Residue, then its C-alpha position, 0 to 999 in steps of 0.5 A: m388642444t395639445r400637439s400630442a393629442r392632435r397626433w393621436i387623433r390623426l393616428a386614429g383617423l388613419t387607422t380607421a381609414l386603413a381598416f375601411l380600405a382593407a374591408l372594401i378591398l376584401v369585399f371586392i375580392t370576395e365578390i369576384e371569387a364567390t358570387k355569380a352577380g355583381l360588378g366584381f363578377l362582371l369584371w372577372e367574367a369579362f377578363q376571362l372572355l377577353d372582353t376589353k371594353q367590359v373590363f375597362a368599363g368595370v375598372v373605371t366603375f371601380g375607380l369612380l366608386g373609390v373616388a366617391s367613397t373617399w369624398l364621402l369619408q372626407w365629408l363625414e370627417r369634416v362634419g363629424c370632427p370639426w376640431i381637426q385642422r386641415s392643411n388644404 
């Protein structure tokens, strides 16, 4: 595979990752603003009620969900695109 082709494949992967990240952020924002149930709503309600423990629990949960989704996407990339050379 040529260097130019690898560059375009990486660019396509980056574009997909950024689109997924933007979609995930918009889902969280929508959940916080528009629903009466869910993790985003619980975090926002705890913030408004000054429940510090609940706020930290929500932030840590969001962080763990972010790490888990990153690991899942990396695994899917390894399985789905075995030709991509990684610099680990």
